[in-house]
Structure formats: C-alpha cells, structure tokens
N, C-alpha and C positions, 0 to 999 in steps of 0.2 A: 504494499500499500504506499503510495506516495504521500509524504508528509507536507503540510502547507509550509510555505516559506515564512521566515520571520517577518518579511515585509507584509505579507498577506495577514498574518496574525496581528501585527501592529495596526492594521487598517480597521480591525475590529474595535479598537479602543474607543473610537469616537461614538460608537453606537451605545446607547443607554437602554437598559432594561426598563420595560414599562412598570415593573413592580418596584415599590419603594422599599427602603431598608426596613421600615416598620413593618411592612407586610411580610418580608422575607424572614425576619428573625424567628417568628414562631415556627415556621416550616423548618428552619435550620435546627432549632431546638428539638423538634419531634424527630428529625432524621438522625441527628447525632445521638440522641438518647437510645435509639434503636441500633446503633453502630457499635461494633466490638472494639473500635480503636480507642485506646486510652489517650493517645496523643491528640486526636481530634477533639475529644471531650475536653481535655485540658485546654486546648486552644480556644474553643468557642466559649467555654465557661469564663475564661479570662476576658472575653469580649462581651460577655453577657449575651451571647448568641447573635451579636450583630454581624451582618455580612462583612467579609474581610476585604473584598477586592473592588476598590474604586478603579476608575479608568487608568490612572497613571500607574498604580501599583500592579494592576493586572497586566499592563504592557511590559513592565519590567520582569515580572514572573514568567510570562509566556515566552519572552525573548530568551531568558536564561535557559528555559527548558528546551527551547528549539535549538539552542546552540550547545547542547550537552556534549556533542561529538568533540568540541574543542578541548574538553577535559578528559577524553579518552573513554567517555560513556556512550551508551547507545540511545540516541534521541527517541527512538520508538518506545523505550521504556517509560518515557515521561510525556507521551503525546496526549494533548488535551483537545478533544473535539468540541470547541467552544462555539456556542450559538449566541450571537450578540442580542438576539431578541427572543428569549425563552417564552414559550407560549403560556406558561402557568407559573404561579409563585413557587410551586414545588420544583419545577424544572430549574428556576433561578436558584433555589437553595441547593439543589443537587450540583449545579455547576460551581457554586461557591465552595462547596465542601470538596468537590473533586479537584479543584485547583489547589486548595489548601493541602489535601492529602498528597497530591503529586509533588508539590514543592517541598513538603517535609520529607518525602522519600528521596527526592533528589538531594536534599541537604544532607541527609544521613549517608547516602551513597558517595557523595563528593568529599564529605568530611572524614568518614571512617572507612570507606570502601564498600563496594557492593557485596563482598564476601568476607567472612572472618578467616583469618590465617589458618585456624585449626580445621576449617571446612575444606581446605585445599591441601594443606601439608600436614602429615602426621607428626612431623618433627619441628613444629613451629611453636614458639613460646613468646608471643608478642601480645601481651594483654591489651585489649582495646580500651583506650581512655573513655570514661563516661561522656556521653554527648546527648543532650536533649535539645533539639532545635526549637522546641515550642516557645520558651520564654523569650529567646532572641528574636524570633519571628513576630511575636506579639509586640514587642518593643519597637522593632523596625517599622511595623505598620502604624504604630501610634505616633512615631516621631518622624516619619517620612524618610527613613534611612534604609529602605529595602535594598537599594542598589549596593550600599555598603555591606549589608548582611550577606547578599549573594557573592560579593567579591571576596568576602572573608571565609567563605566555605572551603576552598581548596587548601591543601597543605601549604603553609606559608614558608616554603623553602625555595631558594633561588634555583636549586637543581631541579625541582619540580617544574617551576616556571620555564626553565630551559627545555625540559622534555615536552612541554606544551608546544613550544615553538618547533621542536624537532618533528613532533607528530604532524603539525600542519605541513611541514616541508615534505615529508615522506608520503603523506596523503596526496600531495600535489604530484609527486613523482609517480605514485601508483595510478593516478588518474590519467597520466600521459601514456600509459600503456606498459605492459609487462616488459621487463628486460629480456632480450633474447639470450638464452643461456649460451655461454661461450663453449665452443668445442674444446675438446681435451687439448691442453697445452702443457709444455713442460720446459724446463731449463730457464735461462735468464731471458730478459727482453731481447738481447742481441741474438738469441738462438731462434727467434720467431721469424716467420716468413712476413713479408710486407702486409699481406691480408690479415695475418694473426695480429700484428702490431696495430693495425687499424681497428680491428674489432676490440682489442683491449683498450685502446685509447678512447674509443666511444664509450665503453663501459665505465672507465674511470672518470671521463668527462661528465657522464650522466649523474654521478654522485659527487661531483665537485672536486676530484682529485687531480685533474689535469686541465690545463688551459685549452680552450677551443681554438687551436692555431694550426694553420696549414704548415707552419714552420717547426712544428714539434719534432724533436729529434729523439733518437733512441735513448740518449742520456736522460732527457727530460721525462721520457716515459718511464724509465727505470726509477727516477726519483718519485714520480707520481705513484708508482706501484708500491714503493717502500712506504710512502705516506699512508696508503691504504692499508698495508699490512700493519703498521703501527696503530692505526685507528681501530683495527679489528683484533688487537692483542696478539698478533702473529710476529714471528721473528722477521724483522725488516731486512731480508737478505736479497730482495729483488728477484727472487726466483718463483716460478709457478708450480709449487708443490701442491699436493692434494688438498691441504688445509686452505691454502690461498685460493685455489680454484673453487673450493666449496663456498668460501666467503663471497667470491665474485659472483656466484650464481644464486645468491640469496635475493629474493624479489622484494620490491618495495612494499608489496602487500603484506608480506611476512614481517618486514620491519615495522610496519604500522601496528601489527598485532603485538609485536615484541615491546615496543614503546608503550602501548596501552597497558600491558602487563606490568611493566616497571612503574608506571604511574599509579596503578592499583596498589602495588606494594608500598609506595610512598604514603598512601593513605592509612597504612597500618601503624605509622609512627606517631608519636606526639605531634599535635597539630603545629606547634611552633618549636623550632630548635632550641635546645638548652644552651646555656652560655658556654659550657665546656663538656666534651664528650669524646669517646673513642668510637670510631666507625670502622668495621671490618667489612670489605666487599669480597665475599667468598668467590664470586665468579671471576674476579680480577686478581685474587690473591694479594690484596694490598690492605694496609691499615693506615688510617689518618687519625690524628688527634686534632680536634677543632676547638678553638677557644675564641670567643668573640667574633665568630663567623670566619675566622682565618685558620688555615692549616698551620699548626705549630710543630708537627712531627709527622713524617710519612715513613712507612717501612714496608718492605716485602714480608709476606707471611707464607706459610705452608698450611693448606687446609685439607679437608677430607678428600679421600679418593672418591670416585663416582659411586662406588659400592658402599662407602661409608661417608656420606656427605655431612659436612658441617651443618648443623641446624640453623634455623632462623630464630633469633632470640634477642631479648633485652635483659640486661642484668646490671648489677652495680659492683664495681671493684671496691672491696672493703679493706683489703690488706695485701701486702707483698710478702711471700714466703721465700726466704733464702735457704738454699739446699733442701728442696722439698723431696720427700720420698714419693715413690710411685706405687700406689696400690693397684696392681694389675687387674683389669676387669676380668670376670669369669670367662667371657667369650674369648678373650685373647689368650688367657692362661690355657684353656682347654683346647682351643682351635689352633693356636700358633706355637705356644711354648711346649705343650706336651709332646708333639711330634719331634721337636728338637731334643727333648729330654730322652726320648726313646732311642735316638741316634747317639746322643752324647750325655751320659748322666752327670757330667761335670758342667753342664751349660749354666746352671744357676750360680755356681761358684764363679765362673768366668764373667758373668754378667752382673755380679754383685747383687744377686737376688737371694732372698731367704724365703723359707716356708714359715708363715706365722703360726701355723697349727701343725707343724711337721713332727717327726719322731723326736723324742728327747735327745738333746745333745747332737742333733744332726740338722742344723739350720739350712743346709744347702741340699737336703734330700739325697745324699750320696748312698744311703742304705735302702732307699725306696726302689721297688721293682717296677719301674715305669712301664715296662712292656705289658703289665697287667692292670694298669690304671685306666679306667674308662673315661673317655672324653664326655660322655653323656651325663656322668655323675662324678665330675672332677671334685675330689674332696678337699683340696688344699687352697689356702689363700696365699698368694704370692705377693711379695713386696720387694721392690728394687730400692735399696737404701741410697741416700745421697752420695753423689760422687760424679766423677767425670763421665761415666757411662749412663747415668741416669737419664731416662727418656725425657724428663721435664727439664733437664739442664740445671742450671744454678738458680733460676729465678722462676717463680710462678705468681701470676696475679690472681688472687682469690676473688671470684665473682660468683657467689652461690647461685645455682640455678638447677631446676629439675632435670635438665638434660646433661648435666655434668660436663659442661664445656668450659675450658679455661684458656687463658693466654699464657704462654710459657716459653721458656728457653728450649734449646735442643742441642745435643752433641753432633747432630747430622747437619752441620752448617753449610756443607757444599750444596744442599738442595735449594738453598736461596738463590743460587746462580742459574737455576733452570728456568726456562721461559714459562713452562707450565708447572705449577707447584701444588699438585693435588696428590699428596703422598700419606696423609695422616689417617687415623681412624675417626677423625671428627673434630679433635681439638685443634687449636690454632697456635703454630709455632711462629715466634716473632723474631725477625732478624735483628732489629734494634731494641731488643727486650730490655737492655740496661737503661737506655734513654727513656723508654716507656715507663719503667719502674721508677726512675728518677722523677719523671713528670708526675706520676701518680702520687708519690710521696711528698714532693716539694712544690709542684706547679711549674717546674722549670726542667725541661729535658736535658739541659746542659749542666745542671748542678752537679756538685761532686758528692756523690754518695758511694764512692768506691769502698769507703770504710765499711759499708754494709756487707760487701762480698769479701769476707776475710778468709785467709787459709783455714782449712779444716772442713768438716762436714756436718757441724752442728746445725740442726734445723731451727730457724728463727722466724717468727711471725711478726711483721711490722705493720700495725694498723695504720690506715690512711687517716689524716686529720679531716679531710673533706672527701666523702665518698664520690666516686667518679663513675658516670653512667657509661655503659658499653652497649653498642647496637651491632649485632652480627646480622648482615644484610646480604642481599643477592641482587646486584645491579648488573644487568647485561646490556643496558643502554644508559649512557650517562655522559656528562660533559667531559671531554678529554682534555689533556694538558694544553692542547693547541686551540681550545675553545670550541672545537667542532664536536659533533656527536660521535661517541665511541661505542662500539659494540663488542660484546664478548660472547663466546660460544656458550651454549646452554648446557654446560657440562653435567649438571645435576638433573636436568630435565624439568626444572621448575617453571620455565616459560611455558613449555608444552602443556604441563599440567594446569597452570592457571588460565592459559588461553582456552583450553577445553572447558574448564569450569565456567569461565565468563560467557561461553557460548551455550551454557546450559547442558553440556554433555556430561555423562556419568564418568567419574574419575575414581580411582582407587588410592586411598590415603597411603602414603609411605609410612613405614614404621621407623621410629628413632633407632639409630644404630648405637651401639655401646661405644662411647668415646674412650680414647686411649689414656686420658688423664684423670680417670675417676678418683675421687678422694678415698 
C-alpha cells in the first residue's frame, strides 16, 4: 500500500472537524475507559479527556510519523489514515486516540528500540532504562513544544546522528540501482586487465573511494582500493583477496539494513552519554575511553571467537585486581584441559595450575588417573595461580556482571598485532591494560601507578574511588577515523539476527557461552 506523502498529510491540517472539543471529550472518555492501554488512560486523564490534536500539533506529529524512515524505522508501522472531516463525534474521538497511540508507540520505538536486546540475543545484558513518554507528551502539548519533544526522542549521541546521515546516503545509492557484482579478480591492481580496472574503478567511485576522472591511473586506483579496505576493516594491502572481493560485492540495500540494525542497537543504550565511560566495539576489536565527549584512550582488544562470542552488556568497573588468579570455567576444564592432561599428566604443573579439590598433598593432580576421568562429570575445580602464564595476565578490571565478562591483561600479547583479533572464549583482553587500569584508578591514563605492579605474585584488589561504566557493544557500521562511514564484517552474526527480527522473522536466541575469565 502506498503511503501518503508528508506534503499531502500536511494539507489536511487546514481542515477542521465539525465536532467541537466539548462534544468530543465524552466520546474520548468512553472509548479510553474501554481500552486496555494504561498509557492512553494516563494521557487522557491528565487532559481531562480533552482532544489532544489541534491543527499545528497534528501536523508536527503526522510529519514525524511519515518520516520515521529517517530514523531507521518502518513508516508503515506508524501510518495514520487521517480523515480531516470525520462524519461523527465518535469517529473524531477515534482519530484523536489513534494519533495519540501511534505517536506514543513511535516515541517508545525511537527512544528505547523496537525490540528488547534479550528478545534478539540470548547473551545480551543491556537493561533498558525506564521510559514513559506520556508525561513529556502531555507537557509538550500544553506548552506548545511538541517539535522539541519529537526531536529529543532519538539517542542523543553524535555517532547515532552520523548513522542517520549514512542511512540517507546508502538509501540514495540503493535507489540508483543495485551494484553489478564484480567478476572474480585476484592479485594487485597492476595485475588486472584494463576492463577489470575499469569495473573496479566504477565500483569504488560508486561508494566515494575514487575520483571520477578519465585520468585515473593504476596508482590512484590502488590508493582508492586501500582506502576501501581500511574503511571495511581489511588489511590495506591493495590486493583483491577473497575478503576484499566479498566486501566489494555487498549491495547498498544490505548496507541500509546493516545501518538500521546498528541504529537499533544504539537505542538500547542510555539516552544520553555519560561524562566518562569505556566502550568496547567487539566487531572492530577496539576499546575507547570517552570523557567529556572526547576519546582519552584507545586500545586494541582481543574478543571472543565466533563460536564463543563476547556478549553485549553494560557493567561498572569497581576495582582493579593485581595478579588475579584464574578460576577455570567447567566447560574449559572438561573440554580443553582434560584432553591435554590425558596426553600429559604434568600439564597442570607446567601451566602453574592447581586442583582446588584434588587429592591431599597433590595440588597438580600428578596421582590422578586422567584416562578414567569423565568429561561429562568432571569432578575437579582448576585454578591457575598468579604468574607470567596466568591467562588473565597481571591486571584485571573487576566489572561484576551475570555473564562473567571482564577486561584483563594477557600473556599472549602477539595476538594484538593480528588484523582480526577474535581469539578468546568471550572475555576481553586489552593491549593497553596498564593505561586503562591507571585511568580507572586515577582518571589519568598516563599517571604513574607502576608501584601497583610490584614484583611477586600476591593478589591485591584496589577499589576505584569513582566507579566507571563499561559498555560492551557491537558496531558494524560507525564513523571511521577519516570521518566516513566504516563497516565491519558481521563476525558474530548479530546483524543477520537483528535484521531478521526487525523484519518479523522467527529467530533462535543464542545461548551465552562460558567466558574464559570466570571469577
């Protein structure tokens, strides 16, 4: 069904219903009292059941609903079949109520998201902040500030506003027609035939990575290809490998869906940014510390493997633990360590691990017959004591959460140099963990707290003076360092799952994986 344009809807504003507000009020009262919606009842009780929508306010509301697509929402979800001259008082009341109900639904969807995180992902712990749009809407109509009410509904983050602009751009690209998939290519730009170079140049020009010039050279095309690779989180080697070809053949229509999914996830965060917080982008394997709207620390991180993804969550750092022990999760002990013990009974000794409930006077299980220990009923609790080999390294940021995810050090520092850093069981290894711990403890990532990491292996817990919020997120479309939109591969399948859910398709919730740094 074709929706009426905003211009057409606005033309209805000048038409006035023949019924007066005094006549409509009793009809509104009668219909609301027989309605199950507590929000509608609260709204109209606050107005003594007077009709809400005078011409000016009606125009603002209808225009906002008709332009819901600008916010990554579906305008058909908020379509109002408005009749400027309702035939009866009851019809006028129904229209008034319908517009109120629709605008309240739009407000909730835009403010908190169409879906709850837990309805899409089984490993999400992002509590929705309470939001009741009714009092604010009542006040906006009373004070003539409805436009301000509507403008304040989206997340108040610069990065969300950036995605709104990116969405408009990729919708325009999608409307121009689908990109013709590139035929298989390989090697560097210099290895391509003239026809292949022309096709590649057209593709890069389409997305703004190459100037539209007949004088473009092989060198300039290679530079454009490297810029495209960087923007898509690929190694900028100027070569047309499988991952680069896959990214080049992603359509604008899919990018639109991807941006919409990211905008939905933005709505799951607090409506306005806090003054200081840690943000982890698991899709990009990066961490930033933001204070006063500025990034004061950036670091590479290692996050979960695709089979053990790092969850989505918000938590609060309460302390830094120096020389933390690692209590090995049951799943890792039974699934990964037991097979190693069957091959080498000295494995625990070499890894500085102990059995917390093992045989007397045998902390390393040297007398245990590991060949006859069942993985399905593994009886031991394994702990790796502090030291150079400890999986948590020398520092761990305590951030209590039900999914048992933490920020910590690691002895496997070589992994930070990898372009794709999905290696953990779900926890987050931080390259600049010392600077992060310093910031958490003092508010300054460059402060000298080396005294905290002293020789020895005694475990010490250092409480924070000011708790620090952490958001573990999943951005596959965001503002890149060059100011252009950057995309990342949907390594955990979260985009596909959310896109399906937003399209009202049935999805299967993922189960939280056991993280590697369980307390």
